[in-house]
VMD Tcl script that builds the backbone (N, CA, C; Angstrom):
set m [mol new atoms 279]
animate dup $m
set s [atomselect $m all]
$s set {name element resname resid chain x y z} {
  {N N MET 1 A 0.838 -1.180 0.000}
  {CA C MET 1 A 0.000 0.000 0.000}
  {C C MET 1 A 0.882 1.242 0.000}
  {N N LEU 2 A 0.454 2.230 -0.732}
  {CA C LEU 2 A 1.192 3.488 -0.793}
  {C C LEU 2 A 1.096 4.233 0.526}
  {N N MET 3 A 2.104 5.051 0.811}
  {CA C MET 3 A 2.116 5.849 2.027}
  {C C MET 3 A 2.661 7.227 1.715}
  {N N LYS 4 A 1.965 8.240 2.179}
  {CA C LYS 4 A 2.400 9.608 1.965}
  {C C LYS 4 A 2.624 10.260 3.320}
  {N N ARG 5 A 3.691 11.048 3.449}
  {CA C ARG 5 A 3.991 11.750 4.704}
  {C C ARG 5 A 3.523 13.193 4.581}
  {N N ILE 6 A 2.683 13.616 5.528}
  {CA C ILE 6 A 2.117 14.963 5.517}
  {C C ILE 6 A 2.284 15.575 6.907}
  {N N PRO 7 A 2.775 16.825 6.982}
  {CA C PRO 7 A 2.888 17.483 8.286}
  {C C PRO 7 A 1.510 17.709 8.923}
  {N N LEU 8 A 1.451 17.605 10.230}
  {CA C LEU 8 A 0.218 17.799 10.975}
  {C C LEU 8 A -0.439 19.130 10.638}
  {N N SER 9 A 0.340 20.183 10.484}
  {CA C SER 9 A -0.227 21.504 10.195}
  {C C SER 9 A -1.032 21.492 8.894}
  {N N GLU 10 A -0.593 20.734 7.898}
  {CA C GLU 10 A -1.336 20.644 6.636}
  {C C GLU 10 A -2.611 19.826 6.806}
  {N N VAL 11 A -2.529 18.737 7.569}
  {CA C VAL 11 A -3.701 17.893 7.788}
  {C C VAL 11 A -4.767 18.681 8.535}
  {N N LYS 12 A -4.372 19.446 9.540}
  {CA C LYS 12 A -5.327 20.246 10.312}
  {C C LYS 12 A -6.029 21.274 9.431}
  {N N ASN 13 A -5.318 21.815 8.453}
  {CA C ASN 13 A -5.895 22.854 7.597}
  {C C ASN 13 A -6.863 22.301 6.551}
  {N N ASP 14 A -6.737 21.035 6.187}
  {CA C ASP 14 A -7.580 20.484 5.126}
  {C C ASP 14 A -7.845 18.995 5.362}
  {N N LEU 15 A -8.438 18.671 6.508}
  {CA C LEU 15 A -8.658 17.285 6.902}
  {C C LEU 15 A -9.486 16.521 5.883}
  {N N SER 16 A -10.550 17.118 5.361}
  {CA C SER 16 A -11.410 16.388 4.428}
  {C C SER 16 A -10.635 15.957 3.180}
  {N N LYS 17 A -9.730 16.787 2.706}
  {CA C LYS 17 A -8.899 16.438 1.549}
  {C C LYS 17 A -8.058 15.192 1.859}
  {N N TYR 18 A -7.452 15.159 3.037}
  {CA C TYR 18 A -6.581 14.039 3.394}
  {C C TYR 18 A -7.378 12.769 3.723}
  {N N LEU 19 A -8.589 12.930 4.256}
  {CA C LEU 19 A -9.438 11.762 4.455}
  {C C LEU 19 A -9.776 11.119 3.113}
  {N N HIS 20 A -10.071 11.936 2.133}
  {CA C HIS 20 A -10.351 11.425 0.791}
  {C C HIS 20 A -9.116 10.730 0.215}
  {N N MET 21 A -7.960 11.343 0.354}
  {CA C MET 21 A -6.716 10.736 -0.132}
  {C C MET 21 A -6.438 9.410 0.570}
  {N N ALA 22 A -6.806 9.334 1.856}
  {CA C ALA 22 A -6.523 8.140 2.649}
  {C C ALA 22 A -7.323 6.926 2.200}
  {N N GLU 23 A -8.344 7.128 1.372}
  {CA C GLU 23 A -9.079 5.984 0.831}
  {C C GLU 23 A -8.188 5.173 -0.110}
  {N N ASP 24 A -7.187 5.816 -0.703}
  {CA C ASP 24 A -6.309 5.158 -1.672}
  {C C ASP 24 A -4.921 4.864 -1.132}
  {N N GLU 25 A -4.504 5.592 -0.110}
  {CA C GLU 25 A -3.170 5.393 0.450}
  {C C GLU 25 A -3.154 5.848 1.903}
  {N N GLU 26 A -2.318 5.196 2.698}
  {CA C GLU 26 A -2.176 5.603 4.094}
  {C C GLU 26 A -1.438 6.927 4.147}
  {N N ILE 27 A -1.875 7.797 5.038}
  {CA C ILE 27 A -1.249 9.104 5.213}
  {C C ILE 27 A -0.531 9.091 6.563}
  {N N VAL 28 A 0.794 9.196 6.534}
  {CA C VAL 28 A 1.574 9.286 7.765}
  {C C VAL 28 A 1.600 10.753 8.159}
  {N N ILE 29 A 1.083 11.044 9.324}
  {CA C ILE 29 A 1.048 12.417 9.824}
  {C C ILE 29 A 2.313 12.644 10.643}
  {N N THR 30 A 3.037 13.687 10.287}
  {CA C THR 30 A 4.298 13.962 10.976}
  {C C THR 30 A 4.171 15.193 11.874}
  {N N ARG 31 A 4.924 15.173 12.947}
  {CA C ARG 31 A 5.027 16.320 13.853}
  {C C ARG 31 A 6.516 16.599 13.990}
  {N N HIS 32 A 6.925 17.798 13.589}
  {CA C HIS 32 A 8.337 18.183 13.593}
  {C C HIS 32 A 9.170 17.209 12.758}
  {N N GLY 33 A 8.577 16.744 11.638}
  {CA C GLY 33 A 9.288 15.871 10.716}
  {C C GLY 33 A 9.341 14.408 11.103}
  {N N LYS 34 A 8.771 14.060 12.252}
  {CA C LYS 34 A 8.797 12.672 12.723}
  {C C LYS 34 A 7.389 12.082 12.685}
  {N N PRO 35 A 7.254 10.802 12.332}
  {CA C PRO 35 A 5.928 10.180 12.299}
  {C C PRO 35 A 5.229 10.300 13.651}
  {N N ALA 36 A 3.955 10.756 13.620}
  {CA C ALA 36 A 3.189 10.930 14.847}
  {C C ALA 36 A 1.893 10.117 14.830}
  {N N GLY 37 A 1.462 9.734 13.651}
  {CA C GLY 37 A 0.215 8.974 13.536}
  {C C GLY 37 A -0.019 8.593 12.095}
  {N N ILE 38 A -1.121 7.909 11.885}
  {CA C ILE 38 A -1.436 7.474 10.527}
  {C C ILE 38 A -2.923 7.686 10.291}
  {N N LEU 39 A -3.252 8.126 9.107}
  {CA C LEU 39 A -4.635 8.351 8.712}
  {C C LEU 39 A -4.988 7.285 7.684}
  {N N ILE 40 A -6.016 6.504 7.991}
  {CA C ILE 40 A -6.436 5.420 7.111}
  {C C ILE 40 A -7.884 5.681 6.723}
  {N N GLY 41 A -8.151 5.722 5.445}
  {CA C GLY 41 A -9.517 5.953 4.963}
  {C C GLY 41 A -10.190 4.645 4.577}
  {N N PHE 42 A -11.502 4.662 4.550}
  {CA C PHE 42 A -12.282 3.486 4.175}
  {C C PHE 42 A -13.236 3.881 3.064}
  {N N GLU 43 A -13.207 3.116 1.969}
  {CA C GLU 43 A -14.094 3.395 0.851}
  {C C GLU 43 A -15.514 2.942 1.129}
  {N N SER 44 A -15.681 1.965 2.026}
  {CA C SER 44 A -17.014 1.419 2.279}
  {C C SER 44 A -17.130 0.957 3.731}
  {N N GLU 45 A -18.361 0.651 4.119}
  {CA C GLU 45 A -18.609 0.083 5.448}
  {C C GLU 45 A -17.913 -1.267 5.583}
  {N N ASP 46 A -17.845 -2.032 4.484}
  {CA C ASP 46 A -17.161 -3.332 4.520}
  {C C ASP 46 A -15.676 -3.166 4.842}
  {N N ASP 47 A -15.043 -2.150 4.252}
  {CA C ASP 47 A -13.634 -1.884 4.548}
  {C C ASP 47 A -13.448 -1.563 6.031}
  {N N TRP 48 A -14.354 -0.762 6.586}
  {CA C TRP 48 A -14.310 -0.390 7.997}
  {C C TRP 48 A -14.475 -1.628 8.869}
  {N N PHE 49 A -15.431 -2.510 8.515}
  {CA C PHE 49 A -15.653 -3.737 9.269}
  {C C PHE 49 A -14.412 -4.623 9.234}
  {N N GLU 50 A -13.835 -4.824 8.044}
  {CA C GLU 50 A -12.646 -5.661 7.911}
  {C C GLU 50 A -11.489 -5.110 8.740}
  {N N TYR 51 A -11.309 -3.806 8.739}
  {CA C TYR 51 A -10.240 -3.195 9.530}
  {C C TYR 51 A -10.450 -3.491 11.016}
  {N N ARG 52 A -11.689 -3.324 11.487}
  {CA C ARG 52 A -11.983 -3.567 12.903}
  {C C ARG 52 A -11.715 -5.019 13.273}
  {N N VAL 53 A -12.131 -5.964 12.424}
  {CA C VAL 53 A -11.907 -7.383 12.708}
  {C C VAL 53 A -10.414 -7.688 12.732}
  {N N GLU 54 A -9.688 -7.183 11.737}
  {CA C GLU 54 A -8.251 -7.464 11.632}
  {C C GLU 54 A -7.450 -6.896 12.803}
  {N N HIS 55 A -8.003 -5.918 13.506}
  {CA C HIS 55 A -7.272 -5.272 14.601}
  {C C HIS 55 A -7.921 -5.491 15.970}
  {N N ASP 56 A -8.894 -6.377 16.047}
  {CA C ASP 56 A -9.585 -6.651 17.310}
  {C C ASP 56 A -8.777 -7.679 18.104}
  {N N PRO 57 A -8.223 -7.294 19.254}
  {CA C PRO 57 A -7.381 -8.219 20.015}
  {C C PRO 57 A -8.123 -9.487 20.452}
  {N N ARG 58 A -9.415 -9.380 20.736}
  {CA C ARG 58 A -10.184 -10.570 21.138}
  {C C ARG 58 A -10.302 -11.545 19.972}
  {N N PHE 59 A -10.583 -11.026 18.778}
  {CA C PHE 59 A -10.690 -11.874 17.593}
  {C C PHE 59 A -9.341 -12.526 17.282}
  {N N LEU 60 A -8.279 -11.737 17.324}
  {CA C LEU 60 A -6.944 -12.265 17.046}
  {C C LEU 60 A -6.552 -13.347 18.055}
  {N N ALA 61 A -6.932 -13.155 19.313}
  {CA C ALA 61 A -6.633 -14.157 20.343}
  {C C ALA 61 A -7.393 -15.451 20.069}
  {N N ARG 62 A -8.635 -15.350 19.623}
  {CA C ARG 62 A -9.416 -16.550 19.307}
  {C C ARG 62 A -8.817 -17.300 18.126}
  {N N ILE 63 A -8.359 -16.561 17.120}
  {CA C ILE 63 A -7.727 -17.188 15.958}
  {C C ILE 63 A -6.449 -17.915 16.396}
  {N N GLU 64 A -5.644 -17.265 17.218}
  {CA C GLU 64 A -4.401 -17.893 17.684}
  {C C GLU 64 A -4.693 -19.133 18.532}
  {N N ALA 65 A -5.727 -19.063 19.373}
  {CA C ALA 65 A -6.095 -20.225 20.190}
  {C C ALA 65 A -6.539 -21.388 19.301}
  {N N ALA 66 A -7.287 -21.081 18.244}
  {CA C ALA 66 A -7.726 -22.132 17.325}
  {C C ALA 66 A -6.528 -22.749 16.603}
  {N N ARG 67 A -5.588 -21.922 16.180}
  {CA C ARG 67 A -4.390 -22.442 15.503}
  {C C ARG 67 A -3.560 -23.305 16.451}
  {N N THR 68 A -3.420 -22.874 17.689}
  {CA C THR 68 A -2.679 -23.644 18.687}
  {C C THR 68 A -3.356 -24.988 18.911}
  {N N SER 69 A -4.670 -24.979 18.992}
  {CA C SER 69 A -5.427 -26.213 19.172}
  {C C SER 69 A -5.207 -27.166 18.004}
  {N N LEU 70 A -5.233 -26.636 16.792}
  {CA C LEU 70 A -5.001 -27.483 15.617}
  {C C LEU 70 A -3.589 -28.058 15.604}
  {N N ARG 71 A -2.603 -27.223 15.960}
  {CA C ARG 71 A -1.216 -27.712 15.999}
  {C C ARG 71 A -1.048 -28.819 17.039}
  {N N ALA 72 A -1.859 -28.762 18.089}
  {CA C ALA 72 A -1.786 -29.773 19.150}
  {C C ALA 72 A -2.581 -31.026 18.781}
  {N N GLY 73 A -3.164 -31.027 17.578}
  {CA C GLY 73 A -3.893 -32.210 17.134}
  {C C GLY 73 A -5.349 -32.238 17.536}
  {N N ARG 74 A -5.848 -31.158 18.077}
  {CA C ARG 74 A -7.262 -31.086 18.456}
  {C C ARG 74 A -8.020 -30.340 17.365}
  {N N GLY 75 A -9.195 -30.806 17.041}
  {CA C GLY 75 A -10.019 -30.140 16.035}
  {C C GLY 75 A -9.790 -30.696 14.644}
  {N N ILE 76 A -10.584 -30.219 13.727}
  {CA C ILE 76 A -10.501 -30.646 12.330}
  {C C ILE 76 A -10.452 -29.393 11.464}
  {N N ARG 77 A -9.499 -29.400 10.530}
  {CA C ARG 77 A -9.417 -28.279 9.598}
  {C C ARG 77 A -10.617 -28.322 8.659}
  {N N LEU 78 A -11.112 -27.186 8.263}
  {CA C LEU 78 A -12.240 -27.098 7.343}
  {C C LEU 78 A -11.956 -27.890 6.072}
  {N N GLU 79 A -10.714 -27.828 5.597}
  {CA C GLU 79 A -10.338 -28.541 4.377}
  {C C GLU 79 A -10.461 -30.056 4.531}
  {N N ASP 80 A -10.425 -30.558 5.770}
  {CA C ASP 80 A -10.480 -31.991 6.017}
  {C C ASP 80 A -11.892 -32.511 6.254}
  {N N LEU 81 A -12.883 -31.624 6.324}
  {CA C LEU 81 A -14.262 -32.064 6.525}
  {C C LEU 81 A -14.818 -32.655 5.236}
  {N N PRO 82 A -15.654 -33.667 5.360}
  {CA C PRO 82 A -16.344 -34.160 4.162}
  {C C PRO 82 A -17.169 -33.021 3.564}
  {N N GLU 83 A -17.318 -33.019 2.268}
  {CA C GLU 83 A -17.969 -31.898 1.571}
  {C C GLU 83 A -19.351 -31.569 2.126}
  {N N GLU 84 A -20.158 -32.573 2.431}
  {CA C GLU 84 A -21.518 -32.284 2.904}
  {C C GLU 84 A -21.508 -31.607 4.280}
  {N N GLU 85 A -20.461 -31.799 5.087}
  {CA C GLU 85 A -20.364 -31.156 6.391}
  {C C GLU 85 A -19.727 -29.785 6.306}
  {N N ALA 86 A -19.011 -29.522 5.239}
  {CA C ALA 86 A -18.279 -28.267 5.093}
  {C C ALA 86 A -19.165 -27.145 4.583}
  {N N GLY 87 A -20.449 -27.407 4.394}
  {CA C GLY 87 A -21.342 -26.348 3.951}
  {C C GLY 87 A -21.294 -26.153 2.452}
  {N N SER 88 A -21.413 -27.258 1.704}
  {CA C SER 88 A -21.365 -27.162 0.247}
  {C C SER 88 A -22.517 -26.322 -0.260}
  {N N ASP 89 A -22.383 -25.820 -1.479}
  {CA C ASP 89 A -23.389 -24.948 -2.059}
  {C C ASP 89 A -24.590 -25.697 -2.596}
  {N N SER 90 A -24.502 -27.008 -2.716}
  {CA C SER 90 A -25.622 -27.763 -3.279}
  {C C SER 90 A -26.719 -27.916 -2.222}
  {N N THR 91 A -27.955 -27.916 -2.700}
  {CA C THR 91 A -29.101 -28.098 -1.801}
  {C C THR 91 A -29.965 -29.200 -2.362}
  {N N ASP 92 A -30.635 -29.911 -1.467}
  {CA C ASP 92 A -31.556 -30.961 -1.900}
  {C C ASP 92 A -32.918 -30.323 -2.153}
  {N N GLY 93 A -33.587 -30.746 -3.257}
  {CA C GLY 93 A -34.814 -30.133 -3.697}
  {C C GLY 93 A -35.936 -30.458 -2.863}
}
mol reanalyze $m
mol bondsrecalc $m
mol representation Tube
mol addrep $m
């Protein structure tokens, strides 16, 4: 992903412009020439949802616990389930 560095003073003067730009690239906000934060835009509600899920510590902990369980030999990988149990797209009439 592209990243642009913009001084805080410029972002404060035209936030809406930088929010729009952030839909296509991350904006690193600098203070005295040093990175101070990042502005990330979302083109849709789905993008916002995905960002929240990807950064939710509770969700990440559950994923890691599931992976640890699988490595320990507990559970079944989705790929190893028989097709009818894996939620195939076919339906009986």
